[in-house]
TINUDREN-721297 format. One record per residue (C-alpha): residue number from 1; x, y, z; residue in one letter. Coordinates in Angstrom, 2 decimals, padded with zeros to 5 digits. Each point is the difference from the previous one (the first is absolute). Example, Ala and Ser with C-alpha at 12.3 -4.5 7.8 and 13.67 -1.06 7.14 Angstrom:
2
{zafi 1	x 012.30	y -004.50	z 007.80	lumdren A}
{zafi 2	x 001.37	y 003.44	z -000.66	lumdren S}
END
This chain:
401
{zafi 1	x 109.36	y 094.26	z 076.96	lumdren X}
{zafi 2	x 003.33	y 001.78	z -000.25	lumdren X}
{zafi 3	x 003.02	y -001.37	z 001.84	lumdren X}
{zafi 4	x 001.72	y 003.37	z -000.13	lumdren X}
{zafi 5	x 000.98	y 001.42	z 003.38	lumdren X}
{zafi 6	x 000.13	y 003.77	z 000.33	lumdren X}
{zafi 7	x 003.35	y 001.23	z 001.32	lumdren X}
{zafi 8	x -001.40	y 002.95	z 001.99	lumdren X}
{zafi 9	x 000.19	y 000.27	z 002.97	lumdren X}
{zafi 10	x 003.41	y -001.67	z 000.43	lumdren X}
{zafi 11	x 000.08	y -003.54	z 001.37	lumdren X}
{zafi 12	x 002.47	y -001.62	z 002.39	lumdren X}
{zafi 13	x 000.17	y -003.54	z 001.37	lumdren X}
{zafi 14	x 000.91	y -000.80	z 003.59	lumdren X}
{zafi 15	x 000.92	y -003.64	z 000.68	lumdren X}
{zafi 16	x 000.03	y -001.12	z 003.61	lumdren X}
{zafi 17	x 002.83	y -002.49	z 000.54	lumdren X}
{zafi 18	x 001.07	y 000.64	z 003.59	lumdren X}
{zafi 19	x -001.73	y -002.94	z 001.70	lumdren X}
{zafi 20	x 001.68	y -003.08	z 001.39	lumdren X}
{zafi 21	x -002.62	y -002.45	z -001.33	lumdren X}
{zafi 22	x 000.06	y -002.18	z 003.13	lumdren X}
{zafi 23	x -003.16	y -001.89	z -000.99	lumdren X}
{zafi 24	x 001.77	y -001.22	z -003.14	lumdren X}
{zafi 25	x 002.27	y -002.21	z 002.11	lumdren X}
{zafi 26	x 003.71	y -000.06	z 000.65	lumdren X}
{zafi 27	x 002.45	y 001.53	z -002.44	lumdren X}
{zafi 28	x 000.41	y 003.33	z -001.71	lumdren X}
{zafi 29	x -002.83	y 002.57	z 000.03	lumdren X}
{zafi 30	x -002.54	y -001.22	z -002.55	lumdren X}
{zafi 31	x 000.52	y 002.97	z -002.32	lumdren X}
{zafi 32	x 003.56	y -001.18	z -000.65	lumdren X}
{zafi 33	x -000.72	y -003.70	z -000.50	lumdren X}
{zafi 34	x 000.32	y -001.47	z -003.46	lumdren X}
{zafi 35	x -003.00	y -000.61	z -002.23	lumdren X}
{zafi 36	x 000.67	y -001.30	z -003.49	lumdren X}
{zafi 37	x 003.67	y 001.01	z 000.30	lumdren X}
{zafi 38	x -000.56	y 003.57	z 001.20	lumdren X}
{zafi 39	x -000.72	y 001.62	z 003.39	lumdren X}
{zafi 40	x -003.66	y 000.65	z 000.77	lumdren X}
{zafi 41	x 000.78	y 003.73	z 000.22	lumdren X}
{zafi 42	x 001.42	y 000.00	z -003.54	lumdren X}
{zafi 43	x -003.22	y -001.57	z -001.31	lumdren X}
{zafi 44	x -002.08	y 002.62	z 001.83	lumdren X}
{zafi 45	x 002.12	y 002.93	z -001.20	lumdren X}
{zafi 46	x 000.25	y -000.87	z -003.68	lumdren X}
{zafi 47	x -003.59	y 000.86	z -001.08	lumdren X}
{zafi 48	x 000.19	y 003.43	z 001.66	lumdren X}
{zafi 49	x 003.39	y 000.79	z -001.54	lumdren X}
{zafi 50	x -001.35	y -001.00	z -003.42	lumdren X}
{zafi 51	x -003.06	y 002.27	z 000.22	lumdren X}
{zafi 52	x 000.80	y 003.28	z -001.84	lumdren X}
{zafi 53	x -002.60	y 002.02	z 001.89	lumdren X}
{zafi 54	x 001.77	y -000.57	z 003.33	lumdren X}
{zafi 55	x 002.51	y 002.79	z 000.61	lumdren X}
{zafi 56	x 001.89	y -001.54	z 002.88	lumdren X}
{zafi 57	x 000.08	y -003.10	z 002.18	lumdren X}
{zafi 58	x 000.95	y 000.01	z 003.69	lumdren X}
{zafi 59	x 000.70	y -003.19	z 001.95	lumdren X}
{zafi 60	x -000.15	y -000.02	z 003.80	lumdren X}
{zafi 61	x 002.46	y -002.58	z 001.34	lumdren X}
{zafi 62	x 000.88	y -001.34	z 003.43	lumdren X}
{zafi 63	x 003.05	y 001.15	z 001.90	lumdren X}
{zafi 64	x 002.92	y -002.27	z -000.83	lumdren X}
{zafi 65	x -001.53	y -001.13	z -003.32	lumdren X}
{zafi 66	x 002.08	y 002.32	z -002.18	lumdren X}
{zafi 67	x 002.10	y -002.83	z -001.44	lumdren X}
{zafi 68	x -003.03	y -002.23	z -000.60	lumdren X}
{zafi 69	x -001.75	y 002.89	z -001.74	lumdren X}
{zafi 70	x 002.99	y 000.70	z -002.25	lumdren X}
{zafi 71	x -000.01	y -003.63	z -001.07	lumdren X}
{zafi 72	x -003.74	y -000.01	z -000.64	lumdren X}
{zafi 73	x 000.05	y 002.98	z -002.37	lumdren X}
{zafi 74	x 003.02	y -001.18	z -001.99	lumdren X}
{zafi 75	x -000.98	y -000.22	z -003.64	lumdren X}
{zafi 76	x -003.08	y 002.23	z 000.34	lumdren X}
{zafi 77	x -000.42	y 003.30	z -001.82	lumdren X}
{zafi 78	x 000.80	y 002.49	z 002.77	lumdren X}
{zafi 79	x -000.52	y 003.25	z -001.91	lumdren X}
{zafi 80	x -003.07	y 000.91	z 002.08	lumdren X}
{zafi 81	x 000.92	y -001.95	z 003.13	lumdren X}
{zafi 82	x 000.69	y 002.39	z 002.89	lumdren X}
{zafi 83	x 002.42	y -000.61	z 002.84	lumdren X}
{zafi 84	x -001.60	y -002.47	z 002.46	lumdren X}
{zafi 85	x -001.58	y 001.32	z 003.18	lumdren X}
{zafi 86	x 000.49	y -001.72	z 003.35	lumdren X}
{zafi 87	x -003.25	y -001.21	z 001.52	lumdren X}
{zafi 88	x -001.29	y -000.04	z 003.55	lumdren X}
{zafi 89	x -001.21	y -002.61	z 002.44	lumdren X}
{zafi 90	x -003.49	y -000.29	z -001.56	lumdren X}
{zafi 91	x -001.33	y 000.02	z -003.55	lumdren X}
{zafi 92	x -001.85	y 003.22	z 000.78	lumdren X}
{zafi 93	x 003.21	y 001.72	z 001.10	lumdren X}
{zafi 94	x 001.87	y -001.32	z -003.06	lumdren X}
{zafi 95	x -002.62	y 001.37	z -002.41	lumdren X}
{zafi 96	x 000.08	y 003.38	z 001.77	lumdren X}
{zafi 97	x 003.77	y 000.18	z -000.38	lumdren X}
{zafi 98	x -000.30	y -000.78	z -003.70	lumdren X}
{zafi 99	x -002.66	y 002.68	z -000.46	lumdren X}
{zafi 100	x 002.19	y 002.53	z 001.81	lumdren X}
{zafi 101	x 002.89	y -000.87	z -002.31	lumdren X}
{zafi 102	x -002.20	y 000.66	z -003.03	lumdren X}
{zafi 103	x -001.31	y 003.28	z 001.42	lumdren X}
{zafi 104	x 003.48	y 001.20	z 000.93	lumdren X}
{zafi 105	x 001.06	y -000.72	z -003.57	lumdren X}
{zafi 106	x -002.69	y 002.40	z -001.23	lumdren X}
{zafi 107	x -002.47	y -002.62	z -001.21	lumdren X}
{zafi 108	x -003.73	y 000.80	z 000.18	lumdren X}
{zafi 109	x -002.30	y -002.29	z -001.92	lumdren X}
{zafi 110	x -001.34	y -003.56	z 000.03	lumdren X}
{zafi 111	x 001.87	y -002.61	z 002.01	lumdren X}
{zafi 112	x -000.49	y -003.74	z -000.43	lumdren X}
{zafi 113	x 000.75	y -001.87	z 003.23	lumdren X}
{zafi 114	x 000.88	y -003.63	z -000.65	lumdren X}
{zafi 115	x 001.14	y -002.88	z 002.19	lumdren X}
{zafi 116	x 003.30	y -001.48	z -001.22	lumdren X}
{zafi 117	x -001.35	y -003.43	z 001.00	lumdren X}
{zafi 118	x -002.42	y 000.15	z -002.98	lumdren X}
{zafi 119	x 002.37	y -000.95	z -002.84	lumdren X}
{zafi 120	x -002.63	y -000.67	z -002.67	lumdren X}
{zafi 121	x -001.54	y 003.45	z -000.42	lumdren X}
{zafi 122	x -000.81	y 000.58	z -003.67	lumdren X}
{zafi 123	x 000.32	y 003.14	z -002.13	lumdren X}
{zafi 124	x -003.78	y -000.15	z -000.48	lumdren X}
{zafi 125	x -000.54	y 000.14	z 003.76	lumdren X}
{zafi 126	x 002.35	y 002.97	z 000.34	lumdren X}
{zafi 127	x -001.88	y 001.81	z -002.75	lumdren X}
{zafi 128	x -003.34	y -000.85	z 001.60	lumdren X}
{zafi 129	x 001.17	y 001.46	z 003.32	lumdren X}
{zafi 130	x 000.94	y 003.30	z -001.62	lumdren X}
{zafi 131	x -003.22	y 000.26	z -002.00	lumdren X}
{zafi 132	x -002.17	y -000.92	z 002.99	lumdren X}
{zafi 133	x 001.18	y 003.03	z 001.94	lumdren X}
{zafi 134	x -001.79	y 002.25	z -002.49	lumdren X}
{zafi 135	x -000.22	y 003.76	z 000.25	lumdren X}
{zafi 136	x -001.62	y 000.36	z 003.42	lumdren X}
{zafi 137	x 000.88	y -003.15	z 001.96	lumdren X}
{zafi 138	x 002.77	y 000.07	z 002.59	lumdren X}
{zafi 139	x 000.37	y -003.75	z 000.47	lumdren X}
{zafi 140	x -000.64	y -003.09	z -002.16	lumdren X}
{zafi 141	x 000.69	y -003.63	z 000.89	lumdren X}
{zafi 142	x -000.21	y -003.32	z -001.89	lumdren X}
{zafi 143	x -002.63	y -002.33	z 001.45	lumdren X}
{zafi 144	x -000.96	y -003.64	z -000.51	lumdren X}
{zafi 145	x -003.40	y -001.49	z 000.90	lumdren X}
{zafi 146	x 000.01	y -002.30	z 003.01	lumdren X}
{zafi 147	x -001.08	y -003.53	z -000.95	lumdren X}
{zafi 148	x 000.27	y -001.60	z 003.46	lumdren X}
{zafi 149	x -002.54	y 000.61	z 002.74	lumdren X}
{zafi 150	x 001.54	y 002.33	z 002.60	lumdren X}
{zafi 151	x -000.66	y -000.25	z 003.74	lumdren X}
{zafi 152	x 000.80	y 002.52	z 002.72	lumdren X}
{zafi 153	x 000.93	y -001.59	z 003.32	lumdren X}
{zafi 154	x 000.39	y 001.19	z 003.56	lumdren X}
{zafi 155	x 003.06	y -000.41	z 002.20	lumdren X}
{zafi 156	x -001.11	y -003.53	z 000.92	lumdren X}
{zafi 157	x -000.26	y -001.10	z -003.63	lumdren X}
{zafi 158	x -003.82	y -000.04	z -000.13	lumdren X}
{zafi 159	x -001.70	y 001.32	z -003.13	lumdren X}
{zafi 160	x -001.80	y 003.28	z 000.65	lumdren X}
{zafi 161	x -000.79	y 001.10	z -003.56	lumdren X}
{zafi 162	x -000.14	y -001.24	z -003.59	lumdren X}
{zafi 163	x 000.19	y 003.10	z -002.21	lumdren X}
{zafi 164	x -001.55	y -000.28	z -003.49	lumdren X}
{zafi 165	x 002.87	y -000.89	z -002.31	lumdren X}
{zafi 166	x -001.49	y 001.82	z -002.99	lumdren X}
{zafi 167	x 001.12	y 003.24	z 001.68	lumdren X}
{zafi 168	x 003.45	y -001.29	z 001.01	lumdren X}
{zafi 169	x 003.21	y 000.30	z -002.00	lumdren X}
{zafi 170	x 003.64	y -000.78	z 000.55	lumdren X}
{zafi 171	x 002.44	y 002.70	z -001.06	lumdren X}
{zafi 172	x 003.38	y 000.01	z -001.68	lumdren X}
{zafi 173	x 002.70	y 002.42	z -001.08	lumdren X}
{zafi 174	x 000.94	y 002.17	z -001.85	lumdren X}
{zafi 175	x -002.27	y 002.49	z 001.70	lumdren X}
{zafi 176	x -000.17	y 003.45	z -001.60	lumdren X}
{zafi 177	x -000.11	y 003.28	z 001.94	lumdren X}
{zafi 178	x 000.51	y 003.71	z -000.34	lumdren X}
{zafi 179	x 003.28	y 000.55	z 001.81	lumdren X}
{zafi 180	x -001.03	y 003.10	z 001.98	lumdren X}
{zafi 181	x -003.10	y -001.43	z 001.70	lumdren X}
{zafi 182	x 001.69	y -003.36	z 000.67	lumdren X}
{zafi 183	x 003.04	y 001.61	z 001.61	lumdren X}
{zafi 184	x -002.27	y 002.27	z 002.05	lumdren X}
{zafi 185	x -001.93	y -003.04	z 001.23	lumdren X}
{zafi 186	x 003.27	y -001.73	z 000.95	lumdren X}
{zafi 187	x 001.18	y 003.09	z 001.86	lumdren X}
{zafi 188	x -003.32	y 000.26	z 001.86	lumdren X}
{zafi 189	x 000.17	y -003.66	z 001.04	lumdren X}
{zafi 190	x 003.61	y 000.45	z 001.13	lumdren X}
{zafi 191	x -000.97	y 003.04	z 002.08	lumdren X}
{zafi 192	x -002.82	y -002.04	z 001.59	lumdren X}
{zafi 193	x 002.38	y -002.93	z 000.67	lumdren X}
{zafi 194	x -002.17	y -002.34	z -002.09	lumdren X}
{zafi 195	x 002.17	y -002.69	z -001.58	lumdren X}
{zafi 196	x -002.32	y -002.96	z -000.64	lumdren X}
{zafi 197	x -001.11	y 000.68	z -003.59	lumdren X}
{zafi 198	x 000.61	y -003.02	z -002.23	lumdren X}
{zafi 199	x -000.28	y 001.86	z -003.30	lumdren X}
{zafi 200	x -000.11	y 003.59	z -001.17	lumdren X}
{zafi 201	x -003.63	y -000.20	z -001.06	lumdren X}
{zafi 202	x -001.00	y -000.66	z 003.62	lumdren X}
{zafi 203	x 001.98	y 003.05	z 001.05	lumdren X}
{zafi 204	x -001.76	y 002.14	z -002.61	lumdren X}
{zafi 205	x -003.37	y -001.31	z 001.21	lumdren X}
{zafi 206	x 000.97	y 001.00	z 003.56	lumdren X}
{zafi 207	x 000.87	y 003.47	z -001.29	lumdren X}
{zafi 208	x -003.50	y 000.33	z -001.46	lumdren X}
{zafi 209	x 000.82	y -000.46	z -003.69	lumdren X}
{zafi 210	x -002.07	y -002.10	z -002.39	lumdren X}
{zafi 211	x 001.78	y -003.02	z -001.48	lumdren X}
{zafi 212	x -001.15	y -001.40	z -003.35	lumdren X}
{zafi 213	x 000.63	y -003.55	z -001.19	lumdren X}
{zafi 214	x 000.88	y -001.50	z -003.36	lumdren X}
{zafi 215	x 000.28	y -003.67	z -001.05	lumdren X}
{zafi 216	x 003.05	y -001.76	z 001.39	lumdren X}
{zafi 217	x 001.98	y -002.78	z -001.64	lumdren X}
{zafi 218	x -000.03	y -003.49	z 001.58	lumdren X}
{zafi 219	x 003.45	y -000.65	z -001.47	lumdren X}
{zafi 220	x 001.35	y 002.92	z 002.04	lumdren X}
{zafi 221	x 000.54	y -002.16	z 003.09	lumdren X}
{zafi 222	x 001.89	y 000.97	z 003.13	lumdren X}
{zafi 223	x 002.71	y -002.34	z 001.25	lumdren X}
{zafi 224	x -000.56	y -000.33	z 003.74	lumdren X}
{zafi 225	x 000.42	y -003.62	z 001.11	lumdren X}
{zafi 226	x 002.43	y -002.75	z -001.09	lumdren X}
{zafi 227	x -002.76	y -001.81	z -001.90	lumdren X}
{zafi 228	x -000.55	y 003.11	z -002.14	lumdren X}
{zafi 229	x 003.38	y -000.68	z -001.57	lumdren X}
{zafi 230	x -001.02	y -003.56	z -000.82	lumdren X}
{zafi 231	x -003.61	y -000.10	z -001.08	lumdren X}
{zafi 232	x 000.19	y 002.43	z -002.90	lumdren X}
{zafi 233	x 001.22	y -001.72	z -003.12	lumdren X}
{zafi 234	x 002.22	y 002.85	z -001.13	lumdren X}
{zafi 235	x 001.69	y 000.14	z 003.39	lumdren X}
{zafi 236	x 000.55	y -003.74	z 000.14	lumdren X}
{zafi 237	x 001.82	y 000.10	z -003.31	lumdren X}
{zafi 238	x -002.89	y -001.53	z -001.97	lumdren X}
{zafi 239	x -000.85	y 001.33	z -003.41	lumdren X}
{zafi 240	x -003.41	y 001.58	z -000.45	lumdren X}
{zafi 241	x -001.90	y -001.55	z -002.88	lumdren X}
{zafi 242	x -002.78	y 001.73	z -001.90	lumdren X}
{zafi 243	x -003.41	y -001.63	z -000.03	lumdren X}
{zafi 244	x -003.12	y 001.16	z -001.85	lumdren X}
{zafi 245	x -003.62	y -000.77	z 000.80	lumdren X}
{zafi 246	x -003.27	y 000.88	z -001.72	lumdren X}
{zafi 247	x -003.50	y 000.55	z 001.31	lumdren X}
{zafi 248	x -003.45	y 000.37	z -001.52	lumdren X}
{zafi 249	x -003.38	y 000.83	z 001.50	lumdren X}
{zafi 250	x -003.51	y 000.90	z -001.17	lumdren X}
{zafi 251	x -003.14	y 001.19	z 001.73	lumdren X}
{zafi 252	x -003.49	y 000.51	z -001.36	lumdren X}
{zafi 253	x -001.81	y 003.25	z 000.56	lumdren X}
{zafi 254	x -002.97	y -000.02	z 002.38	lumdren X}
{zafi 255	x -002.08	y 002.44	z 001.99	lumdren X}
{zafi 256	x 001.90	y 002.85	z 001.62	lumdren X}
{zafi 257	x 001.37	y 003.52	z -000.40	lumdren X}
{zafi 258	x 003.77	y -000.57	z 000.00	lumdren X}
{zafi 259	x 002.82	y -002.40	z -000.78	lumdren X}
{zafi 260	x 003.38	y -000.54	z 001.63	lumdren X}
{zafi 261	x 002.94	y 000.04	z -002.41	lumdren X}
{zafi 262	x 003.63	y -000.01	z 001.01	lumdren X}
{zafi 263	x -000.90	y 000.83	z 003.57	lumdren X}
{zafi 264	x -002.00	y 003.08	z -001.03	lumdren X}
{zafi 265	x -003.77	y 000.42	z 000.39	lumdren X}
{zafi 266	x -001.46	y 001.25	z -003.30	lumdren X}
{zafi 267	x -003.56	y 001.22	z -000.38	lumdren X}
{zafi 268	x -001.84	y -001.98	z -002.68	lumdren X}
{zafi 269	x -003.55	y -000.83	z -001.02	lumdren X}
{zafi 270	x 000.59	y -003.66	z 000.87	lumdren X}
{zafi 271	x 001.72	y -001.98	z 002.72	lumdren X}
{zafi 272	x 001.62	y -003.43	z -000.32	lumdren X}
{zafi 273	x -001.12	y -003.43	z 001.12	lumdren X}
{zafi 274	x 002.73	y -001.29	z 002.31	lumdren X}
{zafi 275	x 000.67	y -001.57	z 003.39	lumdren X}
{zafi 276	x 002.54	y 002.68	z 001.00	lumdren X}
{zafi 277	x 000.03	y 003.58	z -001.28	lumdren X}
{zafi 278	x 000.44	y -001.41	z -003.52	lumdren X}
{zafi 279	x 003.17	y 001.92	z -000.91	lumdren X}
{zafi 280	x 001.08	y -001.91	z -003.11	lumdren X}
{zafi 281	x 003.23	y 002.00	z -000.24	lumdren X}
{zafi 282	x 001.22	y -000.92	z 003.49	lumdren X}
{zafi 283	x -001.19	y -003.59	z -000.40	lumdren X}
{zafi 284	x 002.02	y -000.38	z -003.22	lumdren X}
{zafi 285	x 003.08	y 001.56	z 001.62	lumdren X}
{zafi 286	x -000.34	y -002.28	z 003.03	lumdren X}
{zafi 287	x -000.11	y -003.06	z -002.24	lumdren X}
{zafi 288	x 002.98	y 001.27	z -001.99	lumdren X}
{zafi 289	x 002.13	y 000.23	z 003.16	lumdren X}
{zafi 290	x -001.17	y -003.37	z 001.28	lumdren X}
{zafi 291	x 000.72	y -001.47	z -003.42	lumdren X}
{zafi 292	x 003.56	y 001.34	z 000.05	lumdren X}
{zafi 293	x 000.41	y -001.67	z 003.39	lumdren X}
{zafi 294	x -001.66	y -003.25	z -001.18	lumdren X}
{zafi 295	x -002.20	y 000.43	z 003.08	lumdren X}
{zafi 296	x -003.52	y -000.83	z -001.18	lumdren X}
{zafi 297	x -002.49	y 002.70	z -000.89	lumdren X}
{zafi 298	x -002.29	y 002.47	z 001.71	lumdren X}
{zafi 299	x -002.67	y -002.65	z 000.50	lumdren X}
{zafi 300	x 002.50	y -002.24	z 001.78	lumdren X}
{zafi 301	x 000.69	y 002.58	z 002.69	lumdren X}
{zafi 302	x -003.33	y 001.88	z 000.01	lumdren X}
{zafi 303	x -002.70	y -002.51	z -001.04	lumdren X}
{zafi 304	x -003.34	y 001.62	z -000.94	lumdren X}
{zafi 305	x -001.73	y -002.68	z 002.07	lumdren X}
{zafi 306	x 001.48	y 001.57	z 003.15	lumdren X}
{zafi 307	x -002.46	y 002.62	z 001.35	lumdren X}
{zafi 308	x 002.80	y 002.06	z 001.60	lumdren X}
{zafi 309	x 000.97	y 001.29	z -003.47	lumdren X}
{zafi 310	x -003.51	y 001.19	z -000.88	lumdren X}
{zafi 311	x 000.32	y 003.65	z -001.01	lumdren X}
{zafi 312	x 003.72	y 000.01	z 000.89	lumdren X}
{zafi 313	x 002.28	y 002.67	z -001.44	lumdren X}
{zafi 314	x 002.19	y -001.53	z -002.66	lumdren X}
{zafi 315	x 002.98	y 002.11	z 001.05	lumdren X}
{zafi 316	x 000.58	y -002.45	z 002.82	lumdren X}
{zafi 317	x 000.26	y -002.85	z -002.51	lumdren X}
{zafi 318	x 002.70	y 001.84	z -001.93	lumdren X}
{zafi 319	x 001.80	y 000.94	z 003.23	lumdren X}
{zafi 320	x -000.04	y -003.68	z 001.01	lumdren X}
{zafi 321	x 001.54	y -001.12	z -003.29	lumdren X}
{zafi 322	x 002.66	y 002.73	z 000.16	lumdren X}
{zafi 323	x 000.85	y -001.04	z 003.56	lumdren X}
{zafi 324	x 000.48	y -003.60	z -001.23	lumdren X}
{zafi 325	x 002.65	y 001.31	z -002.40	lumdren X}
{zafi 326	x 001.82	y 001.79	z 002.82	lumdren X}
{zafi 327	x -000.21	y -003.05	z 002.26	lumdren X}
{zafi 328	x 001.87	y -001.97	z -002.67	lumdren X}
{zafi 329	x 002.79	y 002.61	z 000.01	lumdren X}
{zafi 330	x -001.16	y 001.41	z -003.33	lumdren X}
{zafi 331	x -000.98	y 003.35	z -001.43	lumdren X}
{zafi 332	x -002.62	y 001.23	z -002.42	lumdren X}
{zafi 333	x 001.61	y 001.62	z -003.02	lumdren X}
{zafi 334	x -003.08	y 000.94	z -002.01	lumdren X}
{zafi 335	x -003.78	y -000.38	z -000.19	lumdren X}
{zafi 336	x -001.67	y 000.42	z -003.40	lumdren X}
{zafi 337	x -003.79	y 000.18	z -000.27	lumdren X}
{zafi 338	x -002.43	y 000.19	z -002.91	lumdren X}
{zafi 339	x -003.67	y 000.75	z 000.68	lumdren X}
{zafi 340	x -002.55	y -000.95	z -002.68	lumdren X}
{zafi 341	x -003.39	y 001.74	z 000.03	lumdren X}
{zafi 342	x -002.18	y 002.39	z -001.96	lumdren X}
{zafi 343	x -000.75	y 001.96	z 003.16	lumdren X}
{zafi 344	x 000.85	y 001.46	z 002.44	lumdren X}
{zafi 345	x 002.88	y 002.02	z -001.40	lumdren X}
{zafi 346	x 003.30	y -000.97	z 001.61	lumdren X}
{zafi 347	x 002.11	y 002.98	z -001.12	lumdren X}
{zafi 348	x -001.25	y 002.54	z 002.56	lumdren X}
{zafi 349	x 000.78	y -002.44	z 002.82	lumdren X}
{zafi 350	x 003.26	y -001.49	z -001.27	lumdren X}
{zafi 351	x 002.38	y 001.85	z 002.32	lumdren X}
{zafi 352	x -002.19	y -000.57	z 003.06	lumdren X}
{zafi 353	x -000.03	y -003.71	z -000.86	lumdren X}
{zafi 354	x 003.79	y -000.10	z -000.32	lumdren X}
{zafi 355	x 000.35	y 001.57	z 003.44	lumdren X}
{zafi 356	x -002.56	y -002.35	z 001.57	lumdren X}
{zafi 357	x 001.57	y -003.10	z -001.57	lumdren X}
{zafi 358	x 003.48	y 001.09	z 001.04	lumdren X}
{zafi 359	x -001.16	y 000.55	z 003.58	lumdren X}
{zafi 360	x -001.62	y -003.44	z 000.19	lumdren X}
{zafi 361	x 003.04	y -001.73	z -001.49	lumdren X}
{zafi 362	x 002.47	y 002.16	z 001.99	lumdren X}
{zafi 363	x 001.88	y 001.18	z -003.07	lumdren X}
{zafi 364	x 000.41	y 003.38	z -001.68	lumdren X}
{zafi 365	x -002.56	y 001.15	z -002.63	lumdren X}
{zafi 366	x 002.81	y 000.11	z -002.57	lumdren X}
{zafi 367	x -000.13	y -003.81	z -000.01	lumdren X}
{zafi 368	x -003.71	y -000.14	z -000.86	lumdren X}
{zafi 369	x -001.25	y 000.28	z -003.61	lumdren X}
{zafi 370	x -003.69	y 000.27	z -000.86	lumdren X}
{zafi 371	x -001.49	y -000.19	z -003.48	lumdren X}
{zafi 372	x -003.62	y -000.02	z -001.08	lumdren X}
{zafi 373	x -001.70	y -001.21	z -003.16	lumdren X}
{zafi 374	x -003.40	y -000.92	z -001.36	lumdren X}
{zafi 375	x -000.83	y -003.21	z -001.88	lumdren X}
{zafi 376	x -001.38	y 001.92	z -002.98	lumdren X}
{zafi 377	x -003.56	y -000.83	z 001.12	lumdren X}
{zafi 378	x 000.66	y -003.72	z -000.35	lumdren X}
{zafi 379	x -000.63	y -002.60	z 002.67	lumdren X}
{zafi 380	x -001.43	y 000.50	z 003.49	lumdren X}
{zafi 381	x 002.11	y 003.10	z 000.69	lumdren X}
{zafi 382	x -000.98	y 001.50	z -003.35	lumdren X}
{zafi 383	x -003.66	y -000.57	z 000.84	lumdren X}
{zafi 384	x 000.60	y 001.79	z 003.35	lumdren X}
{zafi 385	x -000.90	y -003.13	z 001.94	lumdren X}
{zafi 386	x 003.11	y 000.17	z 002.16	lumdren X}
{zafi 387	x 003.68	y 000.83	z 000.16	lumdren X}
{zafi 388	x 003.28	y -001.89	z 000.00	lumdren X}
{zafi 389	x 003.63	y 000.49	z 000.99	lumdren X}
{zafi 390	x 003.27	y -001.64	z -001.00	lumdren X}
{zafi 391	x 003.16	y 000.41	z 002.08	lumdren X}
{zafi 392	x 003.66	y -000.89	z -000.11	lumdren X}
{zafi 393	x 002.28	y 000.03	z 003.06	lumdren X}
{zafi 394	x 003.78	y -000.03	z -000.26	lumdren X}
{zafi 395	x 001.79	y -000.96	z 003.20	lumdren X}
{zafi 396	x 003.42	y -001.18	z 001.13	lumdren X}
{zafi 397	x 000.53	y -002.87	z 002.42	lumdren X}
{zafi 398	x 003.13	y -001.54	z 001.50	lumdren X}
{zafi 399	x 001.18	y -002.88	z -002.13	lumdren X}
{zafi 400	x -000.94	y -003.34	z 001.48	lumdren X}
{zafi 401	x 002.86	y -002.22	z 001.14	lumdren X}
END
């Protein structure tokens, strides 16, 4: 898969840095607090300023923050950094003012709206946002699978609904939009005196536009509360150390008409004998992540003797292991998978597998590698009695004290 980003239409970035950050506790607005020796805003700006495809970057700042802003951008490459725009009383109003500044400057293309309180956005995530917009889409947002059970409550605090979490996602920024439709939606909401939208995707939904999703990045956290500045190793001044884990799984063929591989259902003249859906690829990846964490194996957390896992989708096992990495303040750098079988052919499904694995692990597909090989007709795979998978996971965790 190419990492090249097409430069047409033009791309601009709009960073929202006008908030007061009251939930982050006393002190300066959170976007100007120091993380690893630099303001949060400087961390958030740097990846956008370093991306050649981005033509210009606009920052929306709070009234009275001009001096703080000047200090935050000191030392950054400001060649494509426009004059800051003063924000409004709400995030929605601040984004609208930034969009108006771009439009008045003659810009008409893709705009990436990003919260300045997300200082760990990666170049890969910026590229993914641009590519996800595609030729016809008007809005694209990064999404992470929800691993906790979500409840909806009434005004008294009683649970009234438990929505299925397999259809729920949490969203991040940068969110990508076509400038014209997004500005039109903002203007329509302003004319209707509607000011309660918490992100621009919700506003586009209200305006009747479809919003597509692409895999988010669990390392792209938002700093909201005081503990957010403490629990992440990089923020607490701890070094991140690289750890590597490996995984291996096999399953014998049995009666059936399909197999699951890498989260993709593939038609086949056999099925597999397994307690869950028998996805050897996802099982091996799950064990690789758990191995890197020194946190047991798949059987420890999902024992085959437990009937609740009978026929279960293996994507939830991988999502669980990836969530364990995030809970430790870590990030997944790379997942490498080798599938061993005579059949079915992996090649035609490789890209779909990369996307499915990335979605389950909440990373970008660029961090997933899939290879396939036969065993030259030797052994149980060579005799077409089953299939196997080997996986390696590379992660980073905060260094232990």
